[in-house]
DRENDO-1510 file (C-alpha; in Angstrom, 1 decimal, always signed):
<recs>
REC; n; res; u; v; w
REC; 1; MET; -67.8; -157.3; +172.6 .
REC; 2; GLU; -69.9; -156.8; +170.0 .
REC; 3; GLN; -73.7; -157.9; +169.8 .
REC; 4; ASP; -75.3; -161.1; +167.4 .
REC; 5; ASN; -77.7; -158.9; +165.1 .
REC; 6; GLY; -78.0; -161.4; +163.0 .
REC; 7; ASN; -74.3; -161.1; +160.8 .
REC; 8; THR; -72.2; -162.5; +163.0 .
REC; 9; ILE; -69.8; -165.1; +161.2 .
REC; 10; HIS; -69.4; -168.7; +163.4 .
REC; 11; VAL; -66.3; -170.0; +163.6 .
REC; 12; VAL; -65.4; -173.5; +165.3 .
REC; 13; LEU; -62.3; -174.6; +166.6 .
REC; 14; ALA; -61.3; -178.1; +168.2 .
REC; 15; VAL; -59.0; -178.0; +171.3 .
REC; 16; TYR; -57.6; -181.3; +172.7 .
REC; 17; ASP; -54.7; -179.8; +174.9 .
REC; 18; PRO; -53.0; -182.6; +176.7 .
REC; 19; LYS; -49.8; -181.5; +177.6 .
REC; 20; GLY; -51.4; -177.7; +178.0 .
REC; 21; THR; -49.6; -176.1; +174.8 .
REC; 22; TYR; -52.2; -176.9; +171.8 .
REC; 23; SER; -54.6; -174.2; +173.2 .
REC; 24; ARG; -52.0; -171.4; +171.6 .
REC; 25; HIS; -52.2; -172.6; +168.6 .
REC; 26; ALA; -56.0; -171.8; +168.9 .
REC; 27; GLY; -55.3; -168.3; +169.9 .
REC; 28; VAL; -53.5; -167.8; +166.4 .
REC; 29; VAL; -56.1; -168.9; +164.6 .
REC; 30; MET; -58.4; -166.6; +166.4 .
REC; 31; ALA; -56.2; -163.6; +166.3 .
REC; 32; SER; -55.3; -163.9; +162.5 .
REC; 33; ILE; -58.9; -164.1; +161.8 .
REC; 34; PHE; -59.9; -161.5; +164.2 .
REC; 35; GLU; -57.1; -158.8; +162.6 .
REC; 36; ARG; -58.3; -159.1; +158.8 .
REC; 37; THR; -62.5; -159.7; +159.5 .
REC; 38; GLN; -64.2; -156.7; +160.0 .
REC; 39; ARG; -67.5; -158.2; +160.7 .
REC; 40; PRO; -68.9; -159.4; +164.0 .
REC; 41; VAL; -66.9; -163.2; +164.7 .
REC; 42; CYS; -68.0; -165.8; +167.3 .
REC; 43; VAL; -65.5; -168.5; +168.0 .
REC; 44; HIS; -66.7; -171.5; +169.6 .
REC; 45; ILE; -63.9; -173.7; +171.1 .
REC; 46; LEU; -65.1; -177.3; +171.3 .
REC; 47; HIS; -62.9; -178.8; +174.2 .
REC; 48; ASP; -63.1; -181.6; +176.6 .
REC; 49; GLU; -61.1; -181.8; +180.2 .
REC; 50; THR; -57.8; -181.2; +178.9 .
REC; 51; LEU; -58.4; -177.6; +178.4 .
REC; 52; THR; -56.5; -175.7; +181.4 .
REC; 53; GLU; -58.5; -172.6; +183.1 .
REC; 54; ARG; -54.8; -170.5; +182.6 .
REC; 55; ASN; -55.2; -171.4; +178.3 .
REC; 56; HIS; -59.7; -170.9; +178.7 .
REC; 57; SER; -58.3; -167.4; +179.8 .
REC; 58; PHE; -55.9; -166.9; +177.4 .
REC; 59; LEU; -58.0; -167.7; +175.1 .
REC; 60; SER; -61.1; -165.7; +176.2 .
REC; 61; GLU; -58.4; -162.7; +176.6 .
REC; 62; THR; -57.7; -163.1; +172.8 .
REC; 63; ALA; -61.3; -162.9; +171.8 .
REC; 64; GLU; -62.3; -159.5; +173.7 .
REC; 65; SER; -58.6; -157.9; +173.0 .
REC; 66; PHE; -59.8; -157.5; +169.3 .
REC; 67; GLY; -63.8; -157.0; +170.6 .
REC; 68; LYS; -65.0; -160.2; +169.3 .
REC; 69; ASN; -67.0; -163.0; +170.8 .
REC; 70; VAL; -66.0; -166.6; +172.2 .
REC; 71; SER; -67.7; -169.4; +173.7 .
REC; 72; PHE; -66.8; -173.0; +175.0 .
REC; 73; TYR; -68.7; -176.1; +174.3 .
REC; 74; ASP; -67.2; -179.4; +176.7 .
REC; 75; VAL; -67.7; -182.1; +174.3 .
REC; 76; SER; -66.2; -184.8; +176.2 .
REC; 77; PRO; -70.0; -186.7; +176.6 .
REC; 78; TYR; -70.2; -186.8; +172.8 .
REC; 79; ILE; -67.3; -188.1; +173.0 .
REC; 80; LYS; -67.3; -191.1; +175.1 .
REC; 81; ARG; -70.3; -192.3; +173.2 .
REC; 82; LEU; -68.4; -192.5; +170.1 .
REC; 83; GLY; -66.8; -195.6; +172.1 .
REC; 84; ASP; -63.3; -196.5; +173.1 .
REC; 85; GLU; -63.0; -198.5; +170.1 .
REC; 86; THR; -63.4; -195.0; +167.6 .
REC; 87; ILE; -61.0; -193.4; +170.1 .
REC; 88; GLN; -58.3; -195.6; +169.9 .
REC; 89; GLY; -58.3; -196.2; +166.3 .
REC; 90; ALA; -58.1; -192.7; +166.0 .
REC; 91; GLN; -54.5; -193.0; +168.1 .
REC; 92; LYS; -53.9; -195.9; +166.5 .
REC; 93; SER; -53.9; -193.7; +162.9 .
REC; 94; GLY; -51.5; -191.3; +164.5 .
REC; 95; LEU; -54.4; -188.7; +164.8 .
REC; 96; SER; -55.5; -186.2; +167.6 .
REC; 97; VAL; -59.0; -187.2; +169.9 .
REC; 98; GLY; -59.2; -183.7; +169.1 .
REC; 99; ALA; -59.9; -184.6; +165.3 .
REC; 100; LEU; -63.3; -186.5; +166.7 .
REC; 101; PHE; -64.5; -183.4; +168.0 .
REC; 102; ARG; -65.5; -181.8; +164.9 .
REC; 103; LEU; -67.9; -184.7; +164.2 .
REC; 104; ALA; -70.1; -182.7; +167.2 .
REC; 105; ILE; -70.6; -180.2; +165.6 .
REC; 106; PRO; -74.3; -180.8; +164.4 .
REC; 107; ASP; -75.0; -182.3; +168.0 .
REC; 108; VAL; -73.8; -179.2; +170.4 .
REC; 109; LEU; -74.4; -176.4; +168.3 .
REC; 110; PRO; -77.5; -174.8; +167.6 .
REC; 111; LEU; -76.9; -173.0; +164.3 .
REC; 112; ASP; -77.3; -173.4; +160.9 .
REC; 113; LYS; -74.1; -172.9; +159.1 .
REC; 114; VAL; -70.4; -172.9; +160.8 .
REC; 115; ILE; -67.2; -172.3; +159.6 .
REC; 116; TYR; -64.5; -174.9; +160.9 .
REC; 117; LEU; -61.3; -174.3; +160.9 .
REC; 118; ASP; -57.8; -177.1; +162.6 .
REC; 119; CYS; -55.8; -175.3; +164.2 .
REC; 120; ASP; -52.4; -175.3; +162.2 .
REC; 121; ILE; -53.9; -172.7; +160.1 .
REC; 122; VAL; -53.4; -169.1; +159.4 .
REC; 123; VAL; -55.7; -166.7; +158.1 .
REC; 124; ASN; -54.8; -164.8; +155.5 .
REC; 125; MET; -57.9; -163.0; +154.2 .
REC; 126; ASP; -61.2; -161.6; +155.3 .
REC; 127; ILE; -63.0; -165.0; +156.6 .
REC; 128; ARG; -66.0; -163.2; +155.5 .
REC; 129; GLU; -65.4; -164.3; +152.0 .
REC; 130; LEU; -65.5; -167.9; +153.1 .
REC; 131; TRP; -68.6; -167.1; +155.3 .
REC; 132; ASP; -70.5; -165.3; +152.5 .
REC; 133; ILE; -70.9; -168.3; +150.1 .
REC; 134; PRO; -73.8; -170.3; +149.7 .
REC; 135; VAL; -73.9; -173.9; +150.9 .
REC; 136; ASP; -77.9; -174.0; +150.8 .
REC; 137; ASP; -78.2; -177.0; +148.2 .
REC; 138; CYS; -75.6; -178.8; +149.9 .
REC; 139; SER; -74.6; -180.9; +153.3 .
REC; 140; CYS; -70.4; -178.7; +153.5 .
REC; 141; ALA; -68.3; -177.4; +151.2 .
REC; 142; GLY; -64.3; -177.7; +151.2 .
REC; 143; VAL; -61.1; -177.8; +149.3 .
REC; 144; LEU; -59.8; -180.6; +147.2 .
REC; 145; GLU; -57.0; -182.8; +148.8 .
REC; 146; SER; -54.0; -183.3; +146.7 .
REC; 147; PRO; -54.4; -185.6; +143.3 .
REC; 148; ARG; -54.0; -189.4; +143.8 .
REC; 149; GLY; -53.0; -191.7; +141.4 .
REC; 150; ARG; -56.5; -193.7; +139.9 .
REC; 151; PHE; -54.9; -197.0; +140.8 .
REC; 152; SER; -53.4; -195.5; +144.4 .
REC; 153; ALA; -53.4; -197.5; +147.6 .
REC; 154; THR; -54.9; -194.5; +148.9 .
REC; 155; SER; -57.4; -194.0; +146.0 .
REC; 156; ILE; -58.4; -197.7; +146.3 .
REC; 157; ARG; -59.3; -197.1; +150.1 .
REC; 158; MET; -61.2; -194.0; +149.4 .
REC; 159; ARG; -63.3; -196.2; +146.8 .
REC; 160; LEU; -64.0; -198.8; +149.2 .
REC; 161; MET; -65.4; -196.5; +152.0 .
REC; 162; GLY; -67.6; -194.9; +149.1 .
REC; 163; CYS; -65.7; -191.6; +148.3 .
REC; 164; ASP; -64.4; -190.0; +145.3 .
REC; 165; PRO; -61.2; -189.4; +145.4 .
REC; 166; LYS; -61.4; -186.8; +142.2 .
REC; 167; LYS; -64.0; -185.3; +145.1 .
REC; 168; TYR; -62.3; -185.7; +148.3 .
REC; 169; VAL; -62.3; -182.6; +150.4 .
REC; 170; ASN; -59.5; -182.1; +152.9 .
REC; 171; SER; -61.0; -181.6; +156.3 .
REC; 172; GLY; -59.0; -179.0; +157.9 .
REC; 173; VAL; -61.1; -176.1; +156.7 .
REC; 174; LEU; -65.2; -176.8; +156.3 .
REC; 175; LEU; -68.2; -174.6; +155.9 .
REC; 176; MET; -70.8; -176.9; +157.4 .
REC; 177; ASN; -75.1; -176.6; +156.7 .
REC; 178; ILE; -75.7; -178.1; +159.9 .
REC; 179; PRO; -79.5; -179.1; +159.3 .
REC; 180; ARG; -78.5; -181.0; +156.3 .
REC; 181; MET; -75.4; -182.4; +157.8 .
REC; 182; LYS; -77.0; -183.2; +161.7 .
REC; 183; GLU; -79.2; -186.0; +160.0 .
REC; 184; LYS; -76.2; -188.3; +158.6 .
REC; 185; LEU; -73.2; -187.3; +161.6 .
REC; 186; GLU; -76.1; -189.2; +164.1 .
REC; 187; ILE; -74.0; -190.8; +167.0 .
REC; 188; GLY; -75.2; -194.4; +166.2 .
REC; 189; LYS; -74.5; -194.0; +162.1 .
REC; 190; ILE; -71.1; -192.9; +163.0 .
REC; 191; PHE; -70.5; -195.8; +165.3 .
REC; 192; GLN; -71.3; -197.9; +163.0 .
REC; 193; TRP; -69.3; -196.5; +160.0 .
REC; 194; PHE; -66.1; -196.6; +161.9 .
REC; 195; LYS; -66.8; -199.8; +162.6 .
REC; 196; ARG; -67.5; -201.4; +159.1 .
REC; 197; TYR; -64.5; -199.4; +157.7 .
REC; 198; ARG; -61.7; -199.6; +160.1 .
REC; 199; TYR; -59.9; -201.4; +157.9 .
REC; 200; CYS; -59.9; -198.7; +155.2 .
REC; 201; MET; -60.0; -195.3; +157.0 .
REC; 202; LYS; -57.0; -193.8; +157.2 .
REC; 203; TYR; -58.3; -190.4; +158.1 .
REC; 204; GLN; -61.3; -191.0; +160.7 .
REC; 205; ASP; -63.2; -187.7; +160.3 .
REC; 206; GLN; -62.2; -186.6; +157.1 .
REC; 207; CYS; -63.1; -190.3; +155.9 .
REC; 208; LEU; -66.7; -190.0; +157.0 .
REC; 209; ILE; -67.4; -186.5; +156.1 .
REC; 210; ASN; -66.2; -187.5; +152.6 .
REC; 211; SER; -67.8; -190.9; +152.4 .
REC; 212; CYS; -71.1; -189.8; +154.1 .
REC; 213; PHE; -72.0; -186.9; +152.5 .
REC; 214; GLN; -70.6; -188.0; +148.6 .
REC; 215; GLY; -72.2; -186.2; +146.0 .
REC; 216; GLU; -73.3; -183.3; +148.9 .
REC; 217; ILE; -70.2; -181.4; +149.0 .
REC; 218; LYS; -69.2; -178.2; +147.1 .
REC; 219; ILE; -65.5; -177.6; +145.8 .
REC; 220; LEU; -64.3; -174.6; +146.9 .
REC; 221; ASP; -61.4; -172.0; +145.8 .
REC; 222; GLY; -58.1; -174.0; +146.7 .
REC; 223; ARG; -57.2; -170.5; +147.9 .
REC; 224; PHE; -59.6; -171.4; +150.9 .
REC; 225; ASN; -57.5; -174.1; +152.4 .
REC; 226; ASN; -54.0; -173.1; +150.9 .
REC; 227; HIS; -51.3; -176.3; +151.2 .
REC; 228; TYR; -48.8; -173.8; +149.6 .
REC; 229; ALA; -46.4; -174.3; +152.9 .
REC; 230; ASN; -46.2; -178.0; +152.1 .
REC; 231; ARG; -44.4; -177.1; +149.0 .
REC; 232; ASN; -41.3; -176.1; +148.2 .
REC; 233; GLU; -42.3; -172.6; +147.4 .
REC; 234; GLY; -43.3; -172.5; +151.0 .
REC; 235; TYR; -39.7; -172.3; +152.0 .
REC; 236; ARG; -39.6; -168.4; +150.8 .
REC; 237; GLY; -40.7; -166.0; +153.5 .
REC; 238; ASP; -42.3; -163.9; +151.4 .
REC; 239; ILE; -45.5; -162.9; +153.0 .
REC; 240; ASN; -47.0; -160.8; +149.7 .
REC; 241; ALA; -46.4; -164.1; +147.5 .
REC; 242; PRO; -49.4; -164.5; +145.3 .
REC; 243; GLU; -49.9; -167.6; +146.6 .
REC; 244; VAL; -50.3; -166.6; +149.7 .
REC; 245; VAL; -52.5; -163.0; +149.9 .
REC; 246; ASN; -56.2; -163.7; +150.6 .
REC; 247; SER; -56.3; -167.1; +151.2 .
REC; 248; ILE; -56.5; -169.8; +154.3 .
REC; 249; LEU; -52.7; -171.1; +154.6 .
REC; 250; HIS; -52.8; -174.8; +156.3 .
REC; 251; ALA; -49.9; -176.4; +157.5 .
REC; 252; SER; -50.6; -179.4; +157.1 .
REC; 253; THR; -47.1; -181.1; +157.2 .
REC; 254; LYS; -44.4; -178.4; +158.9 .
REC; 255; LYS; -46.0; -177.3; +161.9 .
REC; 256; PRO; -44.2; -173.5; +162.6 .
REC; 257; TRP; -44.3; -174.5; +166.2 .
REC; 258; THR; -42.5; -178.0; +165.5 .
REC; 259; ALA; -40.4; -177.1; +162.5 .
REC; 260; PRO; -39.8; -173.6; +161.6 .
REC; 261; LYS; -37.9; -173.3; +158.2 .
REC; 262; GLY; -38.6; -169.0; +157.9 .
REC; 263; SER; -41.7; -169.6; +155.1 .
REC; 264; ALA; -44.9; -167.6; +154.4 .
REC; 265; VAL; -46.4; -169.2; +156.8 .
REC; 266; ASP; -43.9; -169.7; +159.7 .
REC; 267; LEU; -44.1; -165.2; +160.0 .
REC; 268; LEU; -47.2; -165.3; +159.6 .
REC; 269; TYR; -48.0; -167.4; +162.4 .
REC; 270; TRP; -45.4; -166.0; +164.6 .
REC; 271; ARG; -46.9; -162.4; +163.7 .
REC; 272; ALA; -50.4; -163.1; +165.0 .
REC; 273; PHE; -49.1; -165.2; +167.9 .
REC; 274; LEU; -47.4; -161.9; +169.7 .
REC; 275; LYS; -50.8; -160.7; +169.1 .
REC; 276; THR; -52.5; -163.3; +171.6 .
REC; 277; PRO; -51.7; -163.6; +175.6 .
REC; 278; TRP; -49.6; -166.3; +174.9 .
REC; 279; GLY; -47.2; -164.0; +172.9 .
REC; 280; ARG; -46.9; -161.7; +175.9 .
REC; 281; LEU; -45.7; -164.3; +178.5 .
REC; 282; PRO; -42.6; -162.9; +180.9 .
REC; 283; PRO; -39.2; -163.5; +179.0 .
REC; 284; GLU; -37.7; -166.6; +180.3 .
REC; 285; GLU; -41.1; -168.6; +179.6 .
REC; 286; LEU; -40.2; -167.3; +176.0 .
REC; 287; ILE; -37.4; -167.7; +175.7 .
REC; 288; ASP; -37.5; -171.8; +177.5 .
REC; 289; MET; -40.6; -172.3; +174.4 .
REC; 290; ILE; -38.4; -171.0; +171.7 .
REC; 291; ILE; -35.5; -172.8; +172.8 .
REC; 292; ASP; -37.1; -176.1; +172.9 .
REC; 293; ILE; -39.3; -175.0; +169.4 .
REC; 294; PHE; -35.8; -175.0; +168.0 .
REC; 295; GLN; -33.8; -177.4; +169.6 .
REC; 296; LYS; -36.4; -180.1; +167.8 .
REC; 297; SER; -36.7; -178.8; +164.6 .
REC; 298; PRO; -34.6; -180.5; +162.1 .
REC; 299; PHE; -34.3; -177.5; +160.2 .
REC; 300; THR; -32.3; -175.7; +163.3 .
REC; 301; HIS; -29.5; -178.5; +162.1 .
REC; 302; ARG; -29.1; -176.9; +158.3 .
REC; 303; ARG; -25.6; -174.9; +158.9 .
REC; 304; THR; -24.8; -178.1; +160.7 .
REC; 305; SER; -25.4; -180.3; +157.9 .
REC; 306; GLN; -23.7; -177.5; +155.7 .
REC; 307; CYS; -20.6; -178.2; +158.0 .
REC; 308; TYR; -20.9; -182.2; +157.4 .
REC; 309; GLY; -21.2; -181.5; +153.8 .
REC; 310; LYS; -18.1; -179.3; +153.7 .
REC; 311; ILE; -15.6; -182.3; +155.6 .
REC; 312; ALA; -17.4; -184.8; +153.2 .
REC; 313; HIS; -15.8; -182.3; +150.4 .
REC; 314; THR; -12.4; -182.0; +152.2 .
REC; 315; LEU; -11.9; -185.4; +152.5 .
REC; 316; ARG; -12.6; -186.1; +149.4 .
REC; 317; GLU; -10.5; -183.4; +148.0 .
REC; 318; GLU; -7.9; -183.3; +150.1 .
REC; 319; PHE; -7.4; -187.4; +151.8 .
REC; 320; LEU; -8.8; -189.5; +149.1 .
REC; 321; ARG; -7.5; -188.3; +146.3 .
REC; 322; ASN; -4.5; -187.9; +147.8 .
REC; 323; TYR; -4.3; -191.3; +149.4 .
REC; 324; VAL; -5.2; -192.5; +145.5 .
REC; 325; PHE; -2.3; -190.5; +144.4 .
REC; 326; MET; -0.1; -191.6; +146.9 .
REC; 327; MET; -1.5; -195.7; +146.5 .
REC; 328; ALA; -0.5; -194.9; +142.3 .
REC; 329; GLY; +2.7; -194.0; +143.5 .
REC; 330; LEU; +3.6; -196.6; +145.6 .
REC; 331; PHE; +2.0; -199.4; +143.4 .
REC; 332; ALA; +4.3; -198.3; +140.5 .
REC; 333; LYS; +7.9; -197.9; +143.2 .
REC; 334; TYR; +6.2; -202.1; +143.9 .
REC; 335; LEU; +6.4; -202.3; +139.8 .
REC; 336; TYR; +9.7; -200.7; +138.5 .
REC; 337; TYR; +11.8; -202.5; +141.7 .
REC; 338; LYS; +9.8; -205.7; +141.1 .
REC; 339; ALA; +11.2; -205.8; +137.5 .
REC; 340; LYS; +14.3; -204.5; +138.2 .
REC; 341; TYR; +14.9; -207.6; +140.5 .
REC; 342; PHE; +13.6; -209.2; +137.6 .
REC; 343; PHE; +15.6; -208.1; +135.1 .
REC; 344; THR; +19.1; -208.0; +137.2 .
REC; 345; SER; +19.0; -211.7; +139.0 .
</recs>
């Protein structure tokens, strides 16, 4: 294991895993970082009671196999202090309770600076490039969300919460200045903010960060939170494409483990997966997992949809066209015999 000589890069991941299947995504993020980063790295796992002993062990093994460090923090007491209303609000918004874990970072980590990453991310670069960006003059740094129309419902909602739609960042990748963030993320202020804006916010943690730190967020280059996978180009499995190389890829909509489609993100995810303990499971477990994934993926049925398309084409070309001509012929015959009867009667 590496020794911390003040040169260590600190990365934070949040694991909320009631089904026992989410931890492996954190393992993939870790493997993707460790494989491409030469400097010492310590990953801090924020979790609750849903992290099983087996997954805890696998996350530790992932770090050990690369000679890196990992530490674990149970944030259950912190989340309970946020109150049932806040937790239920996250769930009603379609968010995982784990999305709130990042708000505990200034409270539970005795550090000056950390990189926070969501677990639907694959790091395809040396994470040092992000770590070395100075944040002494700001509270945090992130990449802008996709632009919104000035009068869209989303933009109006952002303004109501005190956010600037033009400077609204995605919270999936954050470089955090802990001392400057700690005061505004005090538990009482968070509770009051959620209570005040409960009817406006869509993504609780992301909206809170953009609202509370308005004017104190540094904007990063898009490659540090690259949503390439969510655009049409993401369907190409070219891991050497300029949009993919030297970036942090964020699969924020279609996940490699729910909707595999052969994109660059899928390929990088599964390659990193094979470098974790989950990738070394017995073949029968891996087969069951893979079958389950592809059964749920809408992209698995692409060939089926093509078959349906061919059937529809055949119906149009063979049946309907012939049917139209048949009806036209019958109608012509009908008119012929009607006219013949009329003139001979």
